[in-house]
N, C-alpha and C positions, 0 to 999 in steps of 0.2 A: 504493500500500500504506500502511496505517496502522501506523506503527512507534513503539513506546515505547523510548526510549533511556535507559539508566541509566549515568550518568557517575560515576566514582569521585571521592570528595572529595579524595583525595591528589593527583589530577591537576590540582586547581584552585589549588594553591599553599598556602603556610603564612602568608601575609600578604596584605592587600588589594593592596599594590603588586605582589607577585609574581603574584597572581591576575589582575590587570588585564592583565599581559603574556601570561600563559598562555592566557587565554580567547580571545585573538585567534587562536591556533593551534587551539584546541579548536573554534572556530566553523567552520573551513574544511571538515573532513570532514562536519560536520553539514549545512552548506549544500550540499555535494556531493549529499547524499541529497535535500534539498529541491529542488535544481535538476533532479533526475531525476523529480520529480513526486510524491515520497512525502510523506505527511502525518506530521509529527513531533510527538511529545509527549515532553518531555525531563524526566527526573528526575536528581538528583545526590546525591552523598554530602555529608557535612559533618563527618566525624570530626575532622580537624584544626581546622576553623573553630569548631565549637561548643565544643571544648575550650579554644581560645584565648579565646573570649568568656567562658566560664565562669570561667576563671582570672583574666581581667582584672577581672571583677566581684568575685571573691573578694578580690583585692588592693585594689581600691577600697574594699570594705567594711572591710578591716582598717586601711587608712591614712586614709580619709576618712569612714568611717562611713556610706557610701552603703548603700541597702537591698540585701539579698541578692537576687539575681535567680534565680528558679527555672529549672530546666532547660528547661521548655516554652517559656518566654520567650526563653531563649538560642537555642533551636532556631528560633523565629520570627525572631529577629534574623539568624541565619545564612541562613535562607531569603531574607530581604529583600535582603541585600547580595550574596549569590551570584547570585540571580536578576537583580538590577540589572546586574551585570557581564556575565552570560551573554546577557541579552536585548539589551543594547547591542552586544555583539560580534557576535551573530548578525545583528542589523539592519544593522550596518555592512558585514558581509560580503555580505549579500544586496543591499544598495544598490550595492556595487561590481560586482555581476554583473547589475544591472538587474532583480532579482527584487522584485516588489511584493507583499509579504505582511506581515501584522501578527504581532508576537511579544509575548507578555505573560507575566508571572509571577503565579501565583495562590498566595497564602499559604494553605497547605493543612493542615487538621487531619486526622489519621488515627486512627481509633478502634481502641483495643486493649482486651483483656479484663483487668480489674484483678486477676483471679486467674491470669493467665498465669504459668507457671512461670519465665519469664524474669526476673521480679522477684525471685525467690529465688536465681537463679544468674546474676549479671551476666557478660556475655560480650562486649559491644560495645566495641572499642577507640576511645578518643577522645584528642584532644590530641597532643602531640609524643612523640618517643621519648626514653627515658632509660636511663642505665646502671643496673646492678643496685644499686649503692650509692645512687644517687638514688631509685630505686624503693623501696628499703627505708626511706629517710628519709621519703618521702611517705606510705607506709603508716603509719609511726609518728606523724608530725606531723599528717596530715590525715585519716587513717582511710580512705584510698583503697584500692581493690583493684587491684593492679598485676600484669600478666602479661607474659610474653615474647611478642612478636608476630612470628612468621615469620622469626626470625633477625635482625631489624632493631633490636632493643632492647626495652625495657619500656615499656608504655603503661597508662594507667588504663583500666579497664573499668567500664561501667555496665549497667544493665538494658536488655535488647533484646527487648521483647515482639513477637509477630507482629501484623501489621496485620489488622484485621477488616473495616473499611470506610473510605471516604473521605467526610468530611462534605460537601465542596464538589464531589462528583462530577457533579452535574447542571450546575453552572456549567462545569466542564471539558468535559463532553460537548457543551454548547451552543457553546462556543468552537471545539472541534475540528470540529464539524459546519459551522461558518462558515469553516473553512479557516485558522483562527488557529493559529500555532505556540505551544503552551502549555508553560511550564515549571511543573511541579507536583510534589507530594510531595517537595519539596526536603529533603535530609537525612533522607529517610524519612518526612517529614511531622511536624507537631507532635503528639506523642502525647497523646491525650485519652481519657477514659473517659466513657461516657454516664451521666448521673444524672437524677433526676426534675426537676432544675432546668436541665438543658442539658448542656453538655460541660465537663469539668474537666481541665486539664492535669496530667500526671504526670511524675515525674522519670525519664526514660528517653530512649534514642535508638533509633528503629526502623531496622533495617537497610535501606538504600536499595534493595538488590536485591529484597527481599521486598515493599517498598512499590511498587516499579516493576512487579513481577509482579501485584500487586493492582490497580493502575490499568490495566494492560494487560488484565487479566481483565475489569474493569468496562467498558472501552471496546471489548471484542471486537477487540483489535489483531491484525493479521496476524503481526507480528513483535515479539518482545521482544529488544532488543539490549542486552547487558551489556558495556560497553566498558571495557577494563582495560589493563594494561601489557604483556600477552603476546599473541602472535598467535593461539595456540590453547590449549585445555585440554591439560594433560599428565598422563600417569600415570607413576609412578616418577620424579617431578620431582626434578631435581638428582642423579639417580643414573646410573650408566653405561648402564642400559637405558631411559633416559627416552624416552617416545614421545608424539608429538603426535597428537591425535585430530581427524579431519576431520568425520565424521558419526557420531553415536551415538544410540541410542534411550533412552527413559526407563528401560527395564529394564536396559540396559547401564550407564547412569549410576548407578542404584541399586546395582548390583554393585560398581562402582568405589568408591562411597561406603562400602560395607560392608567393603571391603578397605583403607580408610583412605588412599586416594590423594590426598585433598584436605585442605588445611590449614584448620582452623577459623579464622574471622576473615579468611580470604583467599579461596581458591577454593571452599571448601565452601558458603558461603551463596549463591554465584553459581549453582552447579549445582543446589542445592536450590530456589532461586527459579525457575530454568528449568523444573524438574519441576512446581512448583506452577502455573505459567502454562499449561503444556501439558495438565495434568490437567483444568484448567477450560476450556481452549480446545483441544480435540483437533485442530482444523485449523490451529492456530497453530504457529509455529516459533520456537525460542529460539536466539540466536546469541551466543556469547562470543568476543570478538575484540579486537584492539588498536584504539584510537581512530582512529589515522591510516589504518587499513585497513578502515574501515567500509564504504566503497563496494565494495571488493573482496569483502568478506565476504558482502554480499547477492547477489553474483554467484557465490559458491561458490569464490572464488579464495583466500580466507583465512578464518580463524576456525574455530571448532567449532560445527557445527550440531547441535542436539538436537531430535529429532522423536519423535512418538508411537511 
């Protein structure tokens, strides 16, 4: 089976040192699927990482007068170093099991519409969590837009346009057809708009779940796996009548969305991305599950399966 895996940026750590340790565990359930004969294409988030890079560049500009680094370039940096860590961890885990396959990271540009309403209403959380007092100060001193994020604190939000196309899609297709494990659309991809002179980077962060759904659509994947911190999608989350969902249809998912069961910036984009994938690939299946239970999820023993 051809499986596109979407890994959350928060699962990768808040520093390069923490990430190096975490990706060793991340690699194990991924290689479980590879060992079973599945062809993997791996995407990942970069919310904490791109926020860290952007902040470091701002501080460097203020203290050492280094050039301001645009968001697109910060996204490219995050793609590079996260991919570097991931591909090495996956390669080492495969080597330990005697699996001979190549794994590579493709620095990927994702086309967005410059008129996307996401540019007018920033919603994508990036960087670390802050108290209300810290958030208020950042809004005043830096002009950031800060919002409360799922009960965990306040984070900066930036524009999050929807992906339209993937510039390097033919390269990714060729690698996948050759059996290479490809890490692509990292952090949702580097957001670019098409101009008469080529592609131009824009200040935004594309949601990695939507970018994963787009590359899964382009590759005609059998499965879109959105791996997160919970075993299954819940309705009435954190309430006395909380309920885990095993298998739901697109119509049921839309109903739950209309009833506000899923938090924006958390589960909502995951189920929306699942719907997008299935609508473009009616024979495909989307699964939202915990990372460590990916192997169980494909067997129906864990996770929430979303079908046509």
